C-alpha positions as CSV (number, residue, x, y, z in Angstrom):
1,M,0.1,0.0,0.0
2,G,1.5,3.4,-1.0
3,S,2.0,6.5,1.0
4,I,-0.6,8.2,-0.6
5,S,-3.5,5.6,-0.1
6,R,-2.2,4.9,3.4
7,G,-2.5,8.7,4.2
8,F,-6.0,9.0,2.7
9,M,-7.3,6.0,4.8
10,N,-5.5,7.5,8.0
11,A,-7.6,10.5,7.6
12,F,-10.8,8.6,8.6
13,R,-9.2,6.2,11.2
14,N,-11.1,8.4,13.9
15,N,-14.2,9.8,12.4
16,I,-15.1,12.0,15.5
17,R,-11.7,13.7,15.3
18,T,-12.0,14.0,11.5
19,L,-15.5,15.5,11.8
20,S,-14.3,17.9,14.7
21,V,-11.2,19.1,12.6
22,V,-13.1,19.4,9.2
23,L,-15.8,21.6,11.1
24,I,-13.2,23.8,12.9
25,L,-11.0,24.3,9.7
26,S,-14.0,24.8,7.3
27,V,-15.0,28.0,9.6
28,S,-11.4,29.1,9.3
29,I,-11.3,28.7,5.4
30,A,-14.8,30.3,5.0
31,M,-13.6,33.3,7.0
32,S,-10.6,33.5,4.8
33,L,-12.5,33.3,1.7
34,V,-14.9,36.0,2.9
35,M,-12.3,38.6,4.0
36,Y,-10.4,37.9,0.5
37,E,-13.4,38.6,-1.3
38,S,-14.3,41.5,0.7
39,L,-10.7,43.0,0.2
40,K,-11.1,42.6,-3.4
41,T,-14.4,44.3,-3.5
42,V,-13.3,47.2,-1.4
43,Q,-10.1,47.9,-3.3
44,A,-12.1,48.2,-6.4
45,K,-14.6,50.5,-5.0
46,I,-11.7,52.7,-3.2
47,A,-10.3,53.1,-7.0
48,D,-13.9,54.0,-8.2
49,V,-14.5,56.7,-5.5
50,K,-10.9,58.2,-6.2
51,S,-11.9,58.5,-9.8
52,S,-15.2,60.0,-9.2
53,I,-14.0,62.5,-6.7
54,G,-11.2,63.6,-8.9
55,N,-8.0,65.6,-8.4
56,Y,-9.0,69.1,-8.2
57,V,-8.2,72.2,-6.4
58,T,-10.4,75.5,-6.6
59,V,-8.8,78.9,-6.3
60,S,-11.0,81.8,-5.5
61,P,-10.4,85.3,-4.7
62,A,-10.4,86.0,-1.1
63,G,-13.4,86.7,0.5
64,I,-15.5,86.1,-2.5
65,R,-18.3,83.5,-2.8
66,G,-20.2,83.4,-6.0
67,F,-21.7,86.8,-5.6
68,E,-21.3,87.1,-2.1
69,G,-18.8,88.8,0.1
70,G,-16.1,91.4,-1.2
71,G,-12.6,91.2,-2.7
72,N,-10.6,91.7,-5.8
73,L,-10.9,89.1,-8.7
74,L,-7.8,86.9,-9.5
75,T,-6.0,87.9,-12.8
76,Q,-4.6,86.0,-15.8
77,D,-1.0,86.6,-14.1
78,N,-2.0,84.7,-11.2
79,V,-3.2,81.7,-13.2
80,A,0.3,81.7,-15.1
81,K,1.8,81.4,-11.8
82,I,-0.5,78.5,-10.8
83,S,0.3,76.8,-14.0
84,Q,4.0,77.0,-13.4
85,I,3.5,75.1,-9.9
86,S,5.0,71.4,-9.8
87,G,2.1,68.9,-9.8
88,V,-0.2,71.0,-11.7
89,S,-1.4,69.4,-15.0
90,K,-4.2,71.8,-16.2
91,T,-6.0,75.1,-15.2
92,V,-9.4,76.3,-16.1
93,S,-10.2,79.9,-15.7
94,T,-13.8,80.9,-15.0
95,L,-15.8,84.2,-14.8
96,T,-19.4,84.7,-14.0
97,D,-21.6,87.7,-14.2
98,H,-25.4,88.5,-13.5
99,L,-27.7,90.2,-16.2
100,Q,-30.7,92.1,-15.1
101,S,-33.5,93.2,-17.3
102,T,-31.8,96.7,-17.6
103,T,-28.8,95.0,-19.2
104,T,-30.3,92.4,-21.4
105,N,-33.6,91.7,-23.3
106,L,-33.7,88.2,-22.3
107,V,-36.3,86.9,-19.9
108,T,-35.2,84.4,-17.1
109,P,-37.1,81.0,-17.4
110,V,-36.7,80.8,-13.6
111,E,-39.8,81.5,-11.6
112,A,-38.9,83.6,-8.3
113,G,-41.0,81.4,-6.0
114,N,-40.8,81.8,-2.1
115,F,-37.0,82.1,-2.2
116,G,-37.1,84.7,-5.2
117,R,-39.6,86.7,-3.4
118,R,-37.7,86.6,-0.2
119,Q,-34.6,88.1,-2.4
120,Q,-37.0,90.8,-3.8
121,Q,-38.2,91.7,-0.2
122,N,-34.5,92.2,1.1
123,S,-33.4,93.8,-2.2
124,S,-36.4,96.4,-1.9
125,S,-35.7,96.9,1.8
126,S,-32.0,97.7,1.1
127,S,-32.9,100.1,-1.8
128,S,-35.2,101.9,0.4
129,N,-32.7,102.3,3.2
130,T,-29.9,103.4,0.9
131,S,-32.0,105.7,-1.2
132,S,-33.7,107.5,1.7
133,S,-32.7,111.3,1.8
134,P,-34.1,114.0,4.2
135,D,-34.1,116.3,1.1
136,N,-36.0,114.1,-1.3
137,S,-39.5,114.9,-0.5
138,A,-41.6,117.5,1.7
139,G,-41.6,115.3,4.6
140,G,-38.0,115.0,4.5
141,Q,-38.1,111.1,3.7
142,S,-38.8,109.2,0.7
143,S,-38.7,105.5,-0.2
144,Q,-38.0,104.2,-3.7
145,T,-39.4,101.0,-4.8
146,H,-37.3,98.7,-6.2
147,S,-38.5,96.5,-9.3
148,F,-37.0,92.9,-8.6
149,S,-36.7,90.3,-11.3
150,M,-34.6,87.0,-11.2
151,P,-31.3,87.6,-12.5
152,I,-29.7,85.7,-15.5
153,M,-26.6,84.3,-14.9
154,V,-23.7,84.2,-17.4
155,S,-20.8,82.0,-17.2
156,A,-17.5,81.8,-19.1
157,T,-14.8,79.2,-19.0
158,S,-11.5,78.8,-20.7
159,D,-12.2,75.2,-21.4
160,L,-15.9,74.0,-22.2
161,S,-14.8,70.6,-21.8
162,S,-14.5,71.0,-18.1
163,T,-18.2,71.0,-16.8
164,Q,-16.8,71.1,-13.1
165,S,-15.7,74.7,-13.6
166,L,-19.3,75.7,-14.7
167,N,-20.7,74.0,-11.8
168,M,-22.7,71.7,-14.2
169,S,-23.1,67.9,-14.3
170,Q,-23.3,67.9,-18.1
171,L,-23.1,70.0,-21.3
172,N,-24.8,68.2,-24.1
173,I,-25.3,70.4,-27.1
174,T,-28.8,69.6,-28.6
175,S,-28.4,72.0,-31.6
176,G,-25.6,73.9,-32.9
177,E,-22.0,73.5,-31.7
178,K,-19.6,74.7,-29.3
179,F,-17.4,77.7,-29.7
180,A,-13.7,77.7,-29.6
181,N,-12.3,78.1,-26.0
182,D,-9.9,81.1,-27.2
183,S,-12.8,82.9,-29.2
184,S,-13.4,86.6,-28.4
185,E,-16.6,87.0,-30.4
186,N,-19.8,88.0,-29.2
187,I,-21.3,84.5,-29.3
188,A,-23.0,82.4,-26.8
189,L,-24.6,78.8,-25.8
190,L,-28.0,79.1,-24.3
191,G,-29.3,76.4,-21.9
192,T,-32.4,74.8,-23.3
193,D,-34.9,76.6,-20.9
194,I,-33.6,80.1,-21.5
195,A,-33.8,79.5,-25.2
196,S,-37.2,78.2,-25.3
197,K,-38.4,80.9,-23.0
198,N,-37.1,83.7,-25.4
199,N,-37.9,81.7,-28.5
200,L,-34.3,81.8,-29.5
201,A,-32.6,79.1,-31.9
202,V,-29.1,78.7,-33.2
203,G,-28.4,81.7,-35.3
204,G,-30.7,83.9,-33.3
205,T,-29.4,86.9,-31.4
206,F,-30.2,88.8,-28.1
207,T,-28.8,91.9,-26.4
208,A,-26.5,91.9,-23.5
209,Y,-24.2,94.6,-22.3
210,S,-25.6,96.9,-25.0
211,Q,-24.3,94.2,-27.5
212,T,-25.6,92.1,-30.2
213,I,-24.9,88.4,-29.0
214,K,-25.4,85.4,-31.5
215,V,-26.7,82.1,-30.4
216,V,-24.4,79.5,-31.6
217,G,-25.5,76.5,-29.8
218,I,-28.3,75.4,-27.4
219,F,-27.2,72.8,-24.6
220,D,-28.8,70.5,-22.2
221,G,-27.2,71.3,-18.6
222,G,-28.9,68.3,-16.8
223,N,-31.0,70.5,-14.4
224,T,-33.3,73.4,-14.1
225,F,-30.7,75.9,-13.0
226,S,-28.0,75.0,-15.6
227,N,-30.7,75.1,-18.5
228,A,-31.4,78.7,-17.4
229,L,-27.5,79.8,-17.8
230,I,-25.9,81.4,-21.0
231,V,-22.2,80.3,-21.7
232,M,-19.8,82.7,-23.5
233,P,-16.2,82.5,-24.3
234,L,-14.0,83.9,-21.3
235,A,-12.2,86.6,-23.5
236,S,-15.9,87.8,-24.7
237,L,-17.4,88.2,-21.2
238,Q,-14.2,89.9,-19.8
239,T,-14.4,92.8,-22.4
240,L,-18.2,93.0,-22.3
241,S,-18.6,93.3,-18.8
242,G,-15.6,95.5,-18.2
243,Q,-13.5,92.9,-16.4
244,T,-10.8,92.4,-18.9
245,G,-8.0,90.0,-17.6
246,Q,-10.1,89.3,-14.5
247,I,-11.2,86.0,-13.2
248,N,-13.5,84.9,-10.1
249,S,-12.5,81.2,-10.0
250,V,-9.7,78.7,-11.3
251,L,-10.3,75.1,-11.3
252,V,-6.8,73.4,-10.9
253,Q,-6.3,69.7,-11.9
254,T,-3.1,67.9,-10.4
255,T,-1.2,65.0,-11.6
256,S,-2.7,62.7,-9.2
257,I,-5.0,62.6,-6.1
258,D,-2.0,62.3,-3.8
259,T,-0.2,65.4,-5.0
260,M,-3.3,67.6,-3.9
261,P,-2.2,68.4,-0.6
262,Q,1.4,69.7,-1.9
263,V,-0.3,71.7,-4.9
264,S,-2.7,73.5,-2.5
265,A,0.3,74.6,-0.2
266,A,2.0,75.8,-3.0
267,I,-0.7,78.0,-4.2
268,K,-1.4,79.5,-0.9
269,T,2.3,80.3,-0.6
270,E,2.3,81.7,-4.1
271,L,-0.9,83.9,-3.9
272,G,-0.9,84.6,-0.1
273,S,-4.0,86.4,1.3
274,T,-5.3,87.1,-2.0
275,A,-6.9,84.0,-2.6
276,D,-9.1,81.3,-1.0
277,V,-7.9,77.6,-1.8
278,T,-9.9,74.6,-1.4
279,S,-9.4,70.9,-2.4
280,S,-11.1,67.8,-2.8
281,Q,-8.4,66.0,-0.6
282,D,-10.7,66.2,2.4
283,T,-13.8,65.3,0.5
284,S,-11.8,62.1,-0.8
285,N,-10.6,61.3,2.8
286,E,-14.1,61.3,4.3
287,A,-15.5,59.2,1.1
288,I,-12.7,56.6,1.4
289,T,-12.3,56.3,5.1
290,P,-15.0,54.0,5.7
291,L,-13.7,52.0,2.9
292,Q,-10.1,52.0,4.3
293,N,-11.7,50.7,7.5
294,I,-13.0,47.6,5.6
295,K,-10.0,47.0,3.8
296,S,-7.8,46.9,7.1
297,I,-10.3,44.7,8.9
298,S,-10.6,42.2,5.7
299,T,-6.8,42.4,5.5
300,Y,-5.9,41.4,9.4
301,A,-9.0,38.9,9.4
302,L,-7.6,37.4,6.3
303,F,-4.2,36.6,7.8
304,G,-5.7,35.8,11.1
305,S,-8.2,33.0,9.5
306,L,-5.1,31.6,7.6
307,I,-3.0,31.4,10.9
308,A,-5.6,29.9,12.9
309,G,-6.3,27.1,10.5
310,A,-2.5,26.3,10.3
311,I,-2.3,26.4,14.2
312,I,-5.4,24.1,14.3
313,L,-4.1,21.7,11.8
314,F,-0.6,21.7,13.3
315,L,-1.9,20.9,16.7
316,T,-4.1,18.2,15.2
317,M,-1.0,16.7,13.4
318,V,1.2,16.8,16.3
319,M,-1.6,15.1,18.5
320,I,-1.7,12.4,15.5
321,V,2.2,12.2,15.4
322,R,2.4,11.5,19.1
323,E,-0.3,8.7,19.1
324,R,1.4,7.0,16.2
325,R,4.9,7.1,17.3
326,R,5.2,3.2,17.6
327,E,3.6,3.0,13.8
328,I,6.2,5.4,12.7
329,G,9.1,3.5,14.4
330,V,7.8,0.2,12.9
331,L,7.7,1.8,9.5
332,K,11.0,3.0,9.4
333,A,12.5,-0.3,11.1
334,I,11.3,-2.1,8.1
335,G,13.0,0.2,5.9
336,A,10.6,3.0,5.1
337,S,12.5,6.4,4.4
338,N,11.7,9.6,6.2
339,F,10.2,11.0,2.9
340,L,7.8,7.9,2.6
341,V,6.4,8.4,6.1
342,V,6.2,12.2,6.2
343,S,4.5,12.2,2.6
344,Q,1.9,9.9,4.3
345,F,1.3,12.3,7.1
346,A,1.3,15.1,4.5
347,V,-1.3,13.5,2.3
348,E,-3.5,12.9,5.6
349,S,-3.5,16.4,6.4
350,L,-4.0,17.6,2.9
351,V,-7.3,15.2,2.9
352,L,-8.4,16.9,6.1
353,T,-7.8,20.5,4.9
354,L,-9.4,19.8,1.3
355,M,-12.6,18.4,3.0
356,S,-12.6,21.4,5.2
357,A,-12.1,23.5,1.8
358,I,-15.2,22.1,0.3
359,V,-17.2,22.9,3.2
360,G,-15.6,26.3,3.7
361,I,-16.2,27.5,0.1
362,I,-20.0,26.7,0.5
363,I,-20.1,28.7,4.0
364,G,-17.9,31.4,2.5
365,T,-20.2,31.6,-0.6
366,A,-23.1,32.1,1.6
367,L,-21.7,34.6,4.1
368,T,-19.6,36.9,2.1
369,N,-22.0,39.6,1.2
370,P,-23.9,39.5,4.7
371,I,-20.7,40.0,6.5
372,L,-19.3,42.6,4.0
373,K,-22.6,44.4,4.5
374,V,-22.3,44.5,8.4
375,M,-18.8,45.8,8.1
376,A,-20.0,48.5,5.4
377,T,-22.8,49.7,7.8
378,N,-20.7,49.9,10.9
379,S,-17.9,51.8,9.1
380,T,-20.3,54.2,7.4
381,S,-22.1,54.9,10.6
382,S,-18.8,55.9,12.2
383,A,-17.6,58.0,9.1
384,S,-20.8,59.8,9.0
385,T,-20.8,60.7,12.5
386,N,-17.3,62.1,12.0
387,S,-18.0,64.0,8.7
388,M,-20.9,65.8,10.4
389,V,-18.2,67.9,12.5
390,G,-17.1,70.6,10.8
391,N,-17.3,74.3,9.7
392,P,-20.7,74.5,8.2
393,G,-19.7,78.1,6.7
394,Q,-17.3,76.3,4.0
395,T,-19.8,74.2,2.6
396,H,-21.0,77.3,0.6
397,T,-18.4,76.8,-2.2
398,A,-19.3,74.9,-5.3
399,M,-16.6,72.4,-4.5
400,M,-18.0,71.8,-1.3
401,R,-21.6,71.3,-2.4
402,A,-20.2,68.9,-4.9
403,G,-18.3,67.3,-2.5
404,A,-21.1,66.8,-0.1
405,G,-23.0,65.3,-2.9
406,I,-20.0,63.0,-3.7
407,I,-19.6,62.0,0.1
408,N,-23.3,61.0,0.5
409,G,-22.9,59.1,-3.2
410,A,-19.9,57.3,-1.5
411,G,-21.4,56.5,1.6
412,S,-24.6,54.9,-0.4
413,A,-21.9,53.1,-2.4
414,V,-20.3,51.8,0.7
415,R,-23.5,50.5,2.3
416,N,-24.3,49.0,-0.9
417,L,-21.3,47.1,-1.3
418,Q,-21.8,43.9,-3.2
419,A,-18.8,41.1,-3.8
420,T,-19.3,39.2,-7.1
421,V,-18.7,35.6,-5.9
422,G,-17.9,33.5,-9.0
423,W,-16.0,30.2,-9.6
424,Q,-12.6,31.6,-8.6
425,I,-13.9,31.3,-5.0
426,I,-13.2,27.6,-5.6
427,L,-9.7,28.2,-6.5
428,Y,-9.0,30.4,-3.6
429,G,-10.4,27.7,-1.3
430,L,-8.2,25.2,-2.5
431,L,-5.1,27.5,-2.3
432,A,-6.3,28.3,1.2
433,A,-6.3,24.6,2.0
434,V,-2.9,23.8,0.5
435,V,-1.3,26.9,2.5
436,I,-2.9,25.6,5.7
437,A,-2.1,22.1,5.0
438,I,1.7,23.1,4.1
439,F,2.3,25.3,7.0
440,G,0.4,23.0,9.7
441,S,2.5,20.1,8.8
442,V,6.1,21.4,8.7
443,I,6.8,20.9,12.4
444,P,5.0,17.6,12.5
445,S,7.0,16.4,9.9
446,F,10.4,17.5,11.5
447,I,9.0,15.6,14.6
448,I,8.6,12.4,12.3
449,S,11.9,12.6,11.0
450,K,13.6,12.6,14.4
451,V,11.8,9.4,15.5
452,R,14.4,6.8,16.2
453,P,12.7,3.3,15.7
454,A,15.0,1.5,18.3
455,E,14.0,4.1,20.8
456,V,10.2,3.7,20.1
457,L,10.5,0.1,20.2
458,R,12.3,-0.3,23.4
459,S,10.0,1.8,25.2
460,E,7.2,-0.2,23.9
């Protein structure tokens, strides 16, 4: 009888012990499979989240947020300095302005609503207070009524392909075409809503800044706000609005997400107090933190499961070797080599782990997603609690608003993590069994090689 067949039969010499070892090892193998699948799923999700957040730094004039606050706009010279910073791969300049009924013949498609009417009341109150004069009427006081209408926003960018710079989710041309980024003509793209409201099509014209502007394209921006926008070439808006060479936002793309901190610091050093700098680094960290937690847990648990299985098998095989010392002595006394005897026990340990692998694969397949869901829920809850602590004033910027949406989306993605369990899990299970069998049999094999037939038989 060969060592392989003898090892296989020996695995079933004690059915109770065999069943116990198989059940315990199967749990270890199942956990290692669950953790490995979780680790693969989380690593893929981390890469996906990083790509969705992007590697952007936003530079805006100090003290300015949209059309609020005060301060001086940035200049083309500022942008040139930013472009020279190491780690910067691209810069996109943006300028925005408001058109009122006195500066354009266009009518906004956006209804005032409750929010707009509140702006009207505040604007009227401010106008009354600032225009009051004791010499304006016989009574010494007068109040000027302010006629309010929703303003129309005009945006200009140095790169139309960068929808982030326009705070838009998309810019899909429905008719006409985009203009050249370096154009200085009096041309514009109109959102679908404002074009429809004013009965304008490609080739039509409208008046703004006392100039005639030609419509070269109609676009769908993905939402009501974006579809009420006018998009013009940067040079054109700078000239028409009397802000030549000025910019109110610069979107800086870095070479990678890892270089954002260095780029942000360099921009702050270069521009000093003239600019406010925000990056998506914090957004990235908050979105990825729960995934990193799951990754760490999965990694440690994977190695822990494999080590636990190897220790269990090691103790089992040591016990079996001690029980069969006389048998080992007899085999070696009749001429069996150390290799033959060791291979017999190696086959026995491999049979035990392979049977455990079969059961472990079944258990691991069933438990992978439930366990991953529990880890994701716990990690997301912890990260959400931490992310709520911060400076709410900073969320007013466009990047922070976008970042909040990304974090919420990332949190939802974490909670909905789903591992894809395919046929590869069989291969992983068998590999785990072999690893456990090898490491669990090393020391018992060494013990077997040291058994001396004469000493064993004498003691018997």
